Z-matrix of the N, CA and C atoms (Angstrom, degrees):
N
C 1 1.436
C 2 1.512 1 109.53
N 3 1.320 2 116.44 1 137.75
C 4 1.450 3 121.71 2 176.30
C 5 1.510 4 109.19 3 -120.84
N 6 1.297 5 115.78 4 135.37
C 7 1.456 6 120.82 5 173.64
C 8 1.513 7 106.41 6 -125.71
N 9 1.316 8 117.56 7 132.61
C 10 1.453 9 118.16 8 -178.37
C 11 1.506 10 111.92 9 -175.08
N 12 1.293 11 114.39 10 -157.55
C 13 1.445 12 122.00 11 179.87
C 14 1.514 13 109.41 12 -122.19
N 15 1.311 14 115.94 13 164.16
C 16 1.464 15 120.62 14 -177.88
C 17 1.513 16 111.76 15 -45.49
N 18 1.321 17 115.14 16 135.29
C 19 1.453 18 120.42 17 177.66
C 20 1.514 19 114.06 18 88.99
N 21 1.350 20 118.11 19 -4.98
C 22 1.463 21 119.07 20 -179.00
C 23 1.511 22 112.19 21 -101.59
N 24 1.305 23 118.55 22 -10.43
C 25 1.457 24 121.72 23 -179.40
C 26 1.510 25 109.12 24 -149.79
N 27 1.317 26 116.43 25 -175.24
C 28 1.454 27 119.51 26 -178.16
C 29 1.515 28 111.88 27 -69.46
N 30 1.325 29 118.02 28 -23.91
C 31 1.459 30 120.80 29 -176.08
C 32 1.519 31 112.17 30 -60.27
N 33 1.289 32 118.78 31 -38.86
C 34 1.449 33 122.17 32 -177.42
C 35 1.509 34 114.38 33 -77.40
N 36 1.303 35 119.12 34 -4.21
C 37 1.463 36 122.05 35 -173.90
C 38 1.513 37 113.92 36 -101.38
N 39 1.298 38 118.76 37 -0.32
C 40 1.453 39 120.94 38 -176.32
C 41 1.519 40 110.32 39 -95.41
N 42 1.333 41 116.78 40 77.07
C 43 1.449 42 121.93 41 178.34
C 44 1.521 43 108.92 42 -98.59
N 45 1.267 44 116.33 43 133.46
C 46 1.457 45 122.45 44 -178.35
C 47 1.528 46 109.14 45 -105.43
N 48 1.319 47 117.71 46 150.58
C 49 1.459 48 119.52 47 176.12
C 50 1.525 49 111.14 48 -56.54
N 51 1.335 50 118.46 49 -39.77
C 52 1.458 51 120.38 50 -179.29
C 53 1.522 52 112.73 51 -71.92
N 54 1.342 53 117.44 52 -15.02
C 55 1.465 54 121.19 53 -179.88
C 56 1.528 55 111.61 54 -93.59
N 57 1.306 56 116.46 55 -11.41
C 58 1.458 57 119.57 56 -179.75
C 59 1.520 58 108.73 57 -102.69
N 60 1.284 59 116.30 58 154.38
C 61 1.455 60 120.54 59 -179.02
C 62 1.511 61 111.55 60 -83.33
N 63 1.317 62 116.19 61 173.92
C 64 1.460 63 119.87 62 177.54
C 65 1.526 64 110.38 63 -61.07
N 66 1.299 65 115.34 64 141.95
C 67 1.450 66 119.97 65 178.22
C 68 1.519 67 113.98 66 83.64
N 69 1.320 68 118.15 67 1.02
C 70 1.455 69 121.39 68 178.11
C 71 1.519 70 109.48 69 -103.99
N 72 1.307 71 115.13 70 136.18
C 73 1.451 72 119.49 71 177.30
C 74 1.513 73 109.70 72 -94.17
N 75 1.323 74 115.60 73 145.16
C 76 1.452 75 120.41 74 174.98
C 77 1.521 76 106.98 75 -85.30
N 78 1.346 77 117.82 76 123.06
C 79 1.463 78 118.94 77 -178.89
C 80 1.520 79 110.82 78 -66.74
N 81 1.328 80 116.92 79 149.68
C 82 1.458 81 119.10 80 178.41
C 83 1.523 82 109.96 81 -66.21
N 84 1.325 83 115.07 82 147.05
C 85 1.462 84 120.41 83 176.86
C 86 1.522 85 109.49 84 -69.51
N 87 1.322 86 117.55 85 144.33
C 88 1.465 87 119.67 86 176.24
C 89 1.526 88 110.30 87 -62.46
N 90 1.333 89 116.65 88 151.55
C 91 1.465 90 120.74 89 -179.69
C 92 1.521 91 111.88 90 -55.12
N 93 1.323 92 117.34 91 -39.36
C 94 1.452 93 120.90 92 -177.80
C 95 1.525 94 110.81 93 -60.03
N 96 1.309 95 116.54 94 -40.07
C 97 1.456 96 120.86 95 179.99
C 98 1.524 97 109.51 96 -66.44
N 99 1.325 98 117.81 97 -44.62
C 100 1.456 99 121.35 98 -177.92
C 101 1.523 100 112.80 99 -62.39
N 102 1.306 101 117.81 100 -40.90
C 103 1.457 102 121.34 101 -172.53
C 104 1.527 103 113.98 102 -91.88
N 105 1.327 104 117.05 103 -35.67
C 106 1.459 105 119.70 104 -172.83
C 107 1.518 106 113.97 105 -106.14
N 108 1.307 107 118.63 106 -21.91
C 109 1.456 108 120.77 107 -172.67
C 110 1.521 109 110.51 108 -122.30
N 111 1.322 110 114.98 109 132.01
C 112 1.458 111 120.91 110 177.64
C 113 1.527 112 109.33 111 -114.50
N 114 1.314 113 115.87 112 135.00
C 115 1.456 114 121.52 113 176.66
C 116 1.528 115 107.99 114 -84.95
N 117 1.330 116 115.97 115 118.22
C 118 1.461 117 120.63 116 -178.51
C 119 1.523 118 112.36 117 -93.24
N 120 1.327 119 116.81 118 -32.05
C 121 1.466 120 121.06 119 179.53
C 122 1.519 121 108.93 120 -155.56
N 123 1.328 122 115.16 121 151.26
C 124 1.458 123 121.40 122 -179.26
C 125 1.519 124 108.24 123 -146.82
N 126 1.331 125 116.05 124 140.36
C 127 1.461 126 120.10 125 172.20
C 128 1.519 127 109.17 126 -148.97
N 129 1.341 128 114.72 127 154.75
C 130 1.460 129 120.03 128 178.87
C 131 1.510 130 108.26 129 -141.75
N 132 1.322 131 116.22 130 135.37
C 133 1.455 132 121.84 131 176.93
C 134 1.507 133 109.65 132 -165.92
N 135 1.321 134 116.45 133 141.71
C 136 1.467 135 122.38 134 179.15
C 137 1.525 136 111.88 135 50.56
N 138 1.328 137 117.11 136 43.76
C 139 1.465 138 124.26 137 178.72
C 140 1.526 139 114.09 138 64.97
N 141 1.327 140 118.22 139 14.70
C 142 1.464 141 122.29 140 177.14
C 143 1.531 142 107.55 141 -110.33
N 144 1.337 143 116.13 142 125.88
C 145 1.467 144 121.66 143 175.74
C 146 1.521 145 108.23 144 -108.04
N 147 1.327 146 115.96 145 130.49
C 148 1.464 147 121.68 146 179.82
C 149 1.522 148 107.95 147 -125.57
N 150 1.327 149 116.32 148 129.75
C 151 1.463 150 121.70 149 -178.39
C 152 1.516 151 109.29 150 -131.07
N 153 1.326 152 116.67 151 132.50
C 154 1.459 153 122.74 152 173.14
C 155 1.525 154 107.11 153 -97.68
N 156 1.324 155 115.95 154 120.65
C 157 1.466 156 121.94 155 -175.28
C 158 1.519 157 111.55 156 -117.63
N 159 1.329 158 115.43 157 142.65
C 160 1.460 159 122.09 158 173.97
C 161 1.528 160 107.36 159 -115.09
N 162 1.321 161 116.18 160 123.52
C 163 1.465 162 122.22 161 179.39
C 164 1.530 163 107.51 162 -95.75
N 165 1.326 164 115.58 163 106.08
C 166 1.466 165 121.75 164 -171.70
C 167 1.525 166 113.61 165 -57.89
N 168 1.304 167 117.52 166 -46.09
C 169 1.461 168 121.11 167 -174.69
C 170 1.525 169 111.92 168 -62.40
N 171 1.325 170 116.18 169 -46.30
C 172 1.471 171 120.28 170 -177.30
C 173 1.520 172 112.42 171 -90.75
N 174 1.335 173 117.85 172 -19.35
C 175 1.454 174 121.55 173 -176.54
C 176 1.522 175 112.95 174 78.56
N 177 1.328 176 117.25 175 5.86
C 178 1.460 177 121.19 176 -177.63
C 179 1.525 178 111.70 177 -81.83
N 180 1.335 179 114.81 178 153.16
C 181 1.458 180 122.63 179 173.53
C 182 1.516 181 108.23 180 -112.26
N 183 1.319 182 116.61 181 141.70
C 184 1.458 183 121.04 182 175.09
C 185 1.524 184 108.85 183 -137.19
N 186 1.319 185 115.14 184 152.98
C 187 1.452 186 121.89 185 171.75
C 188 1.519 187 106.37 186 -112.19
N 189 1.313 188 115.66 187 124.16
C 190 1.453 189 122.94 188 -178.70
C 191 1.528 190 108.45 189 -106.50
N 192 1.335 191 116.92 190 131.08
C 193 1.465 192 122.10 191 -177.88
C 194 1.522 193 108.76 192 -125.61
N 195 1.335 194 117.10 193 131.38
C 196 1.459 195 122.60 194 176.77
C 197 1.521 196 109.08 195 -129.14
N 198 1.318 197 115.98 196 128.98
C 199 1.454 198 122.51 197 174.95
C 200 1.526 199 106.90 198 -98.76
N 201 1.320 200 116.39 199 105.95
C 202 1.469 201 120.78 200 -176.11
C 203 1.524 202 111.93 201 -64.81
N 204 1.315 203 118.03 202 -30.43
C 205 1.464 204 121.06 203 -178.38
C 206 1.525 205 111.72 204 -67.04
N 207 1.337 206 116.86 205 -43.89
C 208 1.463 207 120.31 206 -177.57
C 209 1.523 208 112.90 207 -97.93
N 210 1.332 209 116.89 208 -19.38
C 211 1.455 210 120.62 209 -175.97
C 212 1.519 211 112.89 210 83.68
N 213 1.329 212 117.96 211 -2.40
C 214 1.461 213 121.72 212 -179.84
C 215 1.530 214 110.07 213 -75.74
N 216 1.318 215 115.53 214 150.10
C 217 1.461 216 120.51 215 177.60
C 218 1.524 217 109.82 216 -150.10
N 219 1.321 218 115.19 217 157.79
C 220 1.456 219 120.61 218 173.62
C 221 1.518 220 108.92 219 -152.56
N 222 1.316 221 114.88 220 162.60
C 223 1.457 222 121.39 221 -178.62
C 224 1.518 223 107.92 222 -134.14
N 225 1.334 224 116.54 223 132.14
C 226 1.451 225 122.68 224 -178.18
C 227 1.517 226 111.01 225 -113.75
N 228 1.316 227 118.96 226 130.23
C 229 1.462 228 119.45 227 169.48
C 230 1.528 229 107.50 228 -74.45
N 231 1.332 230 117.26 229 138.64
C 232 1.462 231 120.96 230 -178.70
C 233 1.521 232 110.65 231 -133.80
N 234 1.323 233 115.21 232 149.37
C 235 1.462 234 121.14 233 174.52
C 236 1.524 235 108.38 234 -77.99
N 237 1.319 236 116.65 235 152.07
C 238 1.466 237 121.11 236 -177.45
C 239 1.524 238 111.88 237 -57.21
N 240 1.331 239 117.62 238 -39.41
C 241 1.464 240 120.13 239 -177.69
C 242 1.531 241 112.79 240 -76.75
N 243 1.326 242 117.96 241 -5.99
C 244 1.469 243 122.22 242 178.22
C 245 1.528 244 112.57 243 -117.36
N 246 1.312 245 117.36 244 5.21
C 247 1.464 246 121.62 245 -172.84
C 248 1.527 247 112.92 246 -60.96
N 249 1.316 248 118.09 247 -46.35
C 250 1.463 249 119.29 248 -178.57
C 251 1.522 250 112.18 249 -70.84
N 252 1.329 251 117.38 250 -34.94
C 253 1.462 252 120.34 251 175.33
C 254 1.519 253 109.91 252 -61.53
N 255 1.329 254 116.63 253 -46.82
C 256 1.465 255 120.86 254 179.18
C 257 1.528 256 110.94 255 -65.19
N 258 1.323 257 118.16 256 -36.78
C 259 1.462 258 122.19 257 178.50
C 260 1.529 259 111.06 258 -64.64
N 261 1.325 260 117.27 259 -44.32
C 262 1.462 261 120.74 260 -177.32
C 263 1.531 262 113.39 261 -79.22
N 264 1.331 263 117.23 262 -25.58
C 265 1.467 264 121.51 263 -176.83
C 266 1.531 265 110.86 264 -136.25
N 267 1.345 266 118.65 265 60.37
C 268 1.467 267 120.00 266 -172.64
C 269 1.525 268 114.58 267 -64.08
N 270 1.322 269 118.10 268 -35.46
C 271 1.465 270 119.42 269 -179.35
C 272 1.529 271 110.85 270 -70.20
N 273 1.325 272 117.47 271 -41.43
C 274 1.462 273 120.82 272 177.02
C 275 1.529 274 110.16 273 -65.82
N 276 1.322 275 116.85 274 -41.55
C 277 1.465 276 121.39 275 179.11
C 278 1.528 277 109.73 276 -61.22
N 279 1.313 278 117.19 277 -44.51
C 280 1.464 279 121.29 278 179.35
C 281 1.523 280 110.40 279 -64.10
N 282 1.321 281 117.79 280 -41.70
C 283 1.473 282 121.11 281 -179.02
C 284 1.523 283 111.52 282 -64.29
N 285 1.316 284 117.54 283 -43.13
C 286 1.465 285 121.44 284 179.39
C 287 1.533 286 110.29 285 -63.31
N 288 1.313 287 116.84 286 -34.70
C 289 1.464 288 121.65 287 -179.08
C 290 1.538 289 112.12 288 -84.25
N 291 1.323 290 117.12 289 -2.77
C 292 1.471 291 119.97 290 179.56
C 293 1.509 292 113.96 291 77.57
N 294 1.344 293 116.98 292 19.32
C 295 1.463 294 121.39 293 179.77
C 296 1.520 295 108.60 294 -88.72
N 297 1.321 296 117.01 295 126.20
C 298 1.455 297 119.45 296 175.68
C 299 1.514 298 109.46 297 -87.97
N 300 1.298 299 116.03 298 147.71
C 301 1.461 300 121.01 299 -179.79
C 302 1.497 301 110.79 300 -136.86
C-alpha cells in the first residue's frame, strides 16, 4: 500500500486527455507502467480518480485513488474476487481493511 501526494506514486501519474484542460499535454507514462502494469478499469468523478491496475510480474491487483482537490493519493492491494468492489467503493474498502488514507 502506498499513501502519498501527487507525483510520489503511480496514482498521481494517470492523467487522461479528457481530464486535462486545453493546452495541457498528457505526460508520457513511465516505462515501468507500460511494461509491467496494465490498467484494467478507470473512472473519474467529483475530482476523484480511481484506477484498477494489474501488475503482470507479480500478478497482483491494486486500486489506485487520487483526490485531485487535495493532491492526496493511496493505493490498495486487492484480491481478485474483491477487485471490482474495491474499484467501485475504494474508501469503504480501505476503511473495512483498517487502511488510513
